[in-house]
DSSP file (Angstrom, degrees, kcal/mol; ACC not computed):
  #  RESIDUE AA STRUCTURE BP1 BP2  ACC     N-H-->O    O-->H-N    N-H-->O    O-->H-N    TCO  KAPPA ALPHA  PHI   PSI    X-CA   Y-CA   Z-CA
    1    1 A M              0   0    0      0, 0.0     2,-0.3     0, 0.0    49,-0.2   0.000 360.0 360.0 360.0 137.4   -0.8    1.2   16.6
    2    2 A S  E     -a   50   0A   0     47,-0.8    49,-2.4     2,-0.0     2,-0.4  -0.704 360.0-148.4-103.1 156.7   -2.5    4.0   14.6
    3    3 A A  E     +a   51   0A   0     -2,-0.3     2,-0.3    47,-0.2    49,-0.2  -0.940  17.8 171.7-124.2 143.1   -4.6    3.5   11.5
    4    4 A M  E     -a   52   0A   0     47,-1.6    49,-1.5    -2,-0.4     2,-0.5  -0.985  34.6-113.2-146.5 158.2   -5.1    5.8    8.5
    5    5 A V  E     -a   53   0A   0     -2,-0.3     2,-0.4    47,-0.2    49,-0.2  -0.812  35.2-132.6 -91.4 129.9   -6.7    5.6    5.0
    6    6 A S  E     +a   54   0A   0     47,-2.5    49,-0.5    -2,-0.5    46,-0.0  -0.714  31.4 171.1 -89.8 128.6   -4.1    5.8    2.2
    7    7 A N        +     0   0    0     -2,-0.4    -1,-0.1    47,-0.1     2,-0.1   0.222  38.9 130.3-108.7  11.6   -4.7    8.2   -0.7
    8    8 A R        -     0   0    0      1,-0.1    -2,-0.1     2,-0.0     6,-0.0  -0.394  42.4-163.8 -71.3 137.5   -1.2    7.6   -2.0
    9    9 A R        +     0   0    0     -2,-0.1    -1,-0.1     3,-0.0    -3,-0.0   0.564  54.8 104.1 -97.8  -8.8   -1.1    6.7   -5.8
   10   10 A S  S    S-     0   0    0      1,-0.1     3,-0.1     3,-0.1    -2,-0.0  -0.282  75.2-125.2 -73.5 160.7    2.5    5.4   -6.0
   11   11 A S  S    S+     0   0    0      1,-0.1     2,-0.3     0, 0.0    -1,-0.1   0.612  85.7  12.7 -85.9  -9.0    2.9    1.6   -6.2
   12   12 A F  S    S+     0   0    0      1,-0.1    13,-0.2    13,-0.1    -1,-0.1  -0.988  93.2  38.2-155.2 164.9    5.2    1.3   -3.2
   13   13 A G        -     0   0    0     11,-0.8     2,-0.3    -2,-0.3    11,-0.2   0.325  40.5-164.0  78.6 157.5    6.5    3.2   -0.2
   14   14 A I  E     -D   23   0B   0      9,-1.9     9,-3.9     7,-0.1     2,-0.4  -0.960  26.4-102.4-164.9 162.3    5.2    5.7    2.3
   15   15 A S  E     -D   22   0B   0     -2,-0.3     7,-0.2     7,-0.2     6,-0.1  -0.795  42.3-103.5-100.1 145.9    6.6    8.1    4.9
   16   16 A C     >  -     0   0    0      5,-2.6     4,-1.2    -2,-0.4    -1,-0.1  -0.385  21.4-137.2 -62.5 136.9    6.6    7.2    8.6
   17   17 A T  T  4 S+     0   0    0      1,-0.2    -1,-0.1     2,-0.1    -2,-0.0   0.686  99.7  36.4 -73.4 -17.3    3.9    9.0   10.5
   18   18 A R  T  4 S+     0   0    0      3,-0.1    -1,-0.2    30,-0.0    -2,-0.0   0.851 134.6  13.2 -97.1 -47.0    6.2    9.8   13.3
   19   19 A C  T  4 S-     0   0    0      2,-0.1    -2,-0.1    29,-0.0     3,-0.1   0.498  89.7-125.8-113.0  -8.8    9.7   10.6   11.9
   20   20 A N     <  +     0   0    0     -4,-1.2    -3,-0.1     1,-0.2     3,-0.0   0.546  53.3 154.7  71.9  10.0    8.8   11.0    8.2
   21   21 A S        -     0   0    0     -6,-0.1    -5,-2.6     1,-0.1     2,-0.5  -0.308  51.0-105.3 -64.4 149.6   11.4    8.5    7.1
   22   22 A E  E     -D   15   0B   0     -7,-0.2     2,-0.5    -3,-0.1    -7,-0.2  -0.682  31.7-160.5 -83.6 130.7   10.7    6.8    3.8
   23   23 A L  E     -D   14   0B   0     -9,-3.9    -9,-1.9    -2,-0.5    20,-0.1  -0.942   3.8-161.5-110.0 124.2    9.5    3.2    4.1
   24   24 A M        +     0   0    0     -2,-0.5   -11,-0.8   -11,-0.2    -1,-0.1   0.784  67.5   6.5 -77.1 -31.6    9.8    1.1    1.0
   25   25 A A  S    S-     0   0    0    -13,-0.2    -1,-0.2   -11,-0.1   -11,-0.1  -0.995  77.3-100.5-156.6 148.4    7.4   -1.7    1.6
   26   26 A P        -     0   0    0      0, 0.0    15,-0.2     0, 0.0     3,-0.1  -0.317  24.1-135.2 -66.9 150.7    4.9   -2.8    4.2
   27   27 A E  S    S+     0   0    0     13,-2.7     2,-0.3     1,-0.3    14,-0.2   0.796  88.9   4.9 -74.2 -29.6    6.0   -5.3    6.8
   28   28 A W  E     -B   40   0A   0     12,-1.4    12,-2.9     2,-0.0     2,-0.3  -0.987  67.8-170.6-152.5 143.9    2.8   -7.2    6.3
   29   29 A S  E     +B   39   0A   0     -2,-0.3     2,-0.3    10,-0.2    10,-0.2  -0.982   5.3 176.1-139.7 151.7   -0.3   -7.0    4.0
   30   30 A E  E     -B   38   0A   0      8,-2.1     8,-3.2    -2,-0.3     2,-0.6  -0.989  34.4-114.5-150.4 151.3   -3.8   -8.6    3.8
   31   31 A N  E     -B   37   0A   0     -2,-0.3     6,-0.2     6,-0.2     3,-0.1  -0.814  24.5-171.0 -85.6 119.8   -6.9   -8.4    1.8
   32   32 A R        -     0   0    0      4,-1.5     2,-0.2    -2,-0.6    -1,-0.2   0.875  67.2 -36.8 -75.2 -37.8   -9.6   -7.2    4.1
   33   33 A N  S    S-     0   0    0      3,-1.3     3,-0.3    -3,-0.1    -1,-0.2  -0.838  83.9 -64.3-160.2-163.0  -12.4   -7.7    1.6
   34   34 A K  S    S+     0   0    0     -2,-0.2     3,-0.1     1,-0.2    -3,-0.0   0.668 131.9  37.2 -69.9 -16.2  -12.8   -7.4   -2.2
   35   35 A Q  S    S+     0   0    0      1,-0.1    21,-3.0    21,-0.1    22,-0.6   0.577 110.9  55.8-109.3 -15.6  -12.3   -3.6   -2.1
   36   36 A Q  E     - C   0  55A   0     -3,-0.3    -4,-1.5    19,-0.2    -3,-1.3  -0.948  50.6-164.3-133.0 143.1   -9.6   -3.0    0.6
   37   37 A I  E     -BC  31  54A   0     17,-2.0    17,-3.2    -2,-0.4     2,-0.5  -0.989  15.9-148.1-121.5 133.5   -6.1   -4.0    1.3
   38   38 A R  E     -BC  30  53A   0     -8,-3.2    -8,-2.1    -2,-0.4     2,-0.4  -0.888  11.3-166.4-104.5 130.2   -4.5   -3.5    4.7
   39   39 A H  E     -BC  29  52A   0     13,-2.8    13,-2.2    -2,-0.5     2,-0.5  -0.937   9.8-152.4-113.3 136.0   -0.8   -2.8    5.1
   40   40 A I  E     -BC  28  51A   0    -12,-2.9   -13,-2.7    -2,-0.4   -12,-1.4  -0.925  18.2-164.6-103.2 125.9    1.1   -2.9    8.4
   41   41 A W  E     - C   0  50A   0      9,-3.4     9,-1.9    -2,-0.5     2,-0.4  -0.901   9.6-171.4-115.7 142.7    4.2   -0.6    8.4
   42   42 A H  E     - C   0  49A   0     -2,-0.4     2,-0.5     7,-0.2     7,-0.2  -0.985  15.8-143.2-136.9 124.8    7.1   -0.6   10.8
   43   43 A C     >  -     0   0    0      5,-2.9     4,-1.4    -2,-0.4     5,-0.1  -0.760   4.4-162.1 -90.9 124.4    9.8    2.2   10.8
   44   44 A W  T  4 S+     0   0    0     -2,-0.5    -1,-0.2     1,-0.2   -21,-0.0   0.790  88.6  55.5 -73.6 -28.1   13.3    0.8   11.5
   45   45 A K  T  4 S+     0   0    0      1,-0.1    -1,-0.2     3,-0.1    -2,-0.0   0.884 128.0  10.1 -79.7 -40.7   14.5    4.3   12.4
   46   46 A C  T  4 S-     0   0    0      2,-0.1    -2,-0.2   -25,-0.0    -1,-0.1   0.417  94.7-121.4-117.2  -2.6   12.0    5.3   15.2
   47   47 A D     <  +     0   0    0     -4,-1.4     2,-0.3     1,-0.2    -3,-0.1   0.723  56.1 157.3  63.6  28.0   10.2    1.9   15.8
   48   48 A C        -     0   0    0     -5,-0.1    -5,-2.9   -47,-0.0     2,-0.4  -0.574  24.5-162.5 -78.6 139.3    6.8    3.4   14.9
   49   49 A C  E     + C   0  42A   0     -2,-0.3   -47,-0.8    -7,-0.2     2,-0.3  -0.997  21.1 149.3-127.5 132.6    4.2    0.9   13.8
   50   50 A F  E     -aC   2  41A   0     -9,-1.9    -9,-3.4    -2,-0.4     2,-0.3  -0.945  30.3-131.7-152.2 170.6    1.0    1.9   11.9
   51   51 A E  E     -aC   3  40A   0    -49,-2.4   -47,-1.6    -2,-0.3     2,-0.3  -0.922   9.8-161.7-129.0 154.9   -1.4    0.6    9.3
   52   52 A T  E     -aC   4  39A   0    -13,-2.2   -13,-2.8    -2,-0.3     2,-0.5  -0.948  11.7-143.5-129.7 159.6   -3.0    1.9    6.1
   53   53 A I  E     -aC   5  38A   0    -49,-1.5   -47,-2.5    -2,-0.3     2,-0.5  -0.987  11.7-153.9-122.8 125.7   -6.1    0.8    4.3
   54   54 A V  E     -aC   6  37A   0    -17,-3.2   -17,-2.0    -2,-0.5     2,-0.8  -0.910   6.1-150.0-102.4 122.3   -5.9    0.9    0.5
   55   55 A D  E >>  - C   0  36A   0     -2,-0.5     3,-0.8   -49,-0.5     4,-0.5  -0.843   5.8-165.4 -93.6 109.0   -9.4    1.3   -1.2
   56   56 A I  H >> S+     0   0    0    -21,-3.0     3,-1.8    -2,-0.8     4,-1.0   0.867  83.3  68.0 -62.2 -39.8   -9.1   -0.4   -4.6
   57   57 A R  H 34 S+     0   0    0    -22,-0.6     3,-0.4     1,-0.3     4,-0.4   0.830  96.8  53.7 -55.3 -34.2  -12.3    1.2   -5.8
   58   58 A S  H <4 S+     0   0    0     -3,-0.8    -1,-0.3     1,-0.2    -2,-0.2   0.727 111.7  45.5 -74.2 -18.1  -10.6    4.6   -5.8
   59   59 A M  H XX S+     0   0    0     -3,-1.8     3,-1.7    -4,-0.5     4,-1.0   0.556  84.4  93.8 -95.6 -12.2   -7.8    3.3   -8.0
   60   60 A E  T 3< S+     0   0    0     -4,-1.0     3,-0.4    -3,-0.4    -1,-0.1   0.802  86.8  47.5 -59.1 -34.6   -9.9    1.5  -10.5
   61   61 A N  T 34 S+     0   0    0     -4,-0.4    -1,-0.3     1,-0.2    -2,-0.1   0.618 114.0  48.2 -78.8 -14.7  -10.1    4.4  -13.0
   62   62 A N  T <4 S+     0   0    0     -3,-1.7     2,-0.5     1,-0.1    -2,-0.2   0.513 102.3  67.5-105.0  -4.6   -6.4    5.1  -12.7
   63   63 A I     <  -     0   0    0     -4,-1.0     2,-0.1    -3,-0.4    -1,-0.1  -0.964  69.5-142.9-124.5 125.4   -5.0    1.6  -13.2
   64   64 A A    >>  -     0   0    0     -2,-0.5     3,-1.2     1,-0.1     4,-0.9  -0.460  27.0-115.8 -74.1 153.0   -5.2   -0.4  -16.3
   65   65 A R  H >> S+     0   0    0      1,-0.3     4,-3.0     2,-0.2     3,-0.9   0.893 116.6  58.2 -49.7 -43.6   -5.7   -4.2  -16.1
   66   66 A D  H 34 S+     0   0    0      1,-0.3    -1,-0.3     2,-0.2    -3,-0.0   0.756  95.9  63.7 -66.3 -19.9   -2.3   -4.8  -17.6
   67   67 A D  H <4 S+     0   0    0     -3,-1.2    -1,-0.3     2,-0.2    -2,-0.2   0.890 117.0  29.3 -67.0 -35.4   -0.7   -2.8  -14.7
   68   68 A I  H << S+     0   0    0     -4,-0.9    -2,-0.2    -3,-0.9    -1,-0.1   0.900 137.3  22.5 -89.7 -49.4   -2.1   -5.5  -12.3
   69   69 A L  S  < S-     0   0    0     -4,-3.0    -1,-0.3    -5,-0.2    -2,-0.2  -0.802  82.1-155.2-121.9  84.2   -2.1   -8.6  -14.5
   70   70 A P        -     0   0    0      0, 0.0    -4,-0.1     0, 0.0    -3,-0.1  -0.399  23.1-111.2 -67.1 137.9    0.4   -8.1  -17.3
   71   71 A S        -     0   0    0     -2,-0.1     2,-0.6     1,-0.1    -5,-0.0  -0.298  22.7-147.6 -64.5 147.0   -0.3  -10.1  -20.4
   72   72 A R        -     0   0    0      2,-0.0     2,-0.5    -2,-0.0    -1,-0.1  -0.898  12.2-166.1-117.7 103.3    2.2  -12.9  -21.2
   73   73 A L        -     0   0    0     -2,-0.6     2,-0.5     2,-0.0    -2,-0.0  -0.758   2.5-167.3 -89.9 127.5    2.5  -13.4  -24.9
   74   74 A V              0   0    0     -2,-0.5    -2,-0.0     1,-0.1     0, 0.0  -0.966 360.0 360.0-118.8 126.4    4.3  -16.6  -26.0
   75   75 A A              0   0    0     -2,-0.5    -1,-0.1     0, 0.0    -2,-0.0   0.416 360.0 360.0 -98.8 360.0    5.4  -17.1  -29.5
C-alpha cells in the first residue's frame, strides 16, 4: 500500500493512483490526531489500495465552521 499527502480541496472523491479512475469515497477513515485524517482508498477497477492523509490545519482558512457543523435553527 502506498501513502500520499492529499492537497485536494474537494469534499469528496479522488483519482486512483494507478488507473486514474474516479473514487467517490474512501473505504475507511480515521482521525490520526487532532490535525490529520487518514483515508484508505480501494479502486474497484484495478484493485489498487492506497492511503491519503488530510491535514486539517491547511484547510482551516478555507472552510467556515458552518461547513463542518451547520447550525440548526428551531423555531
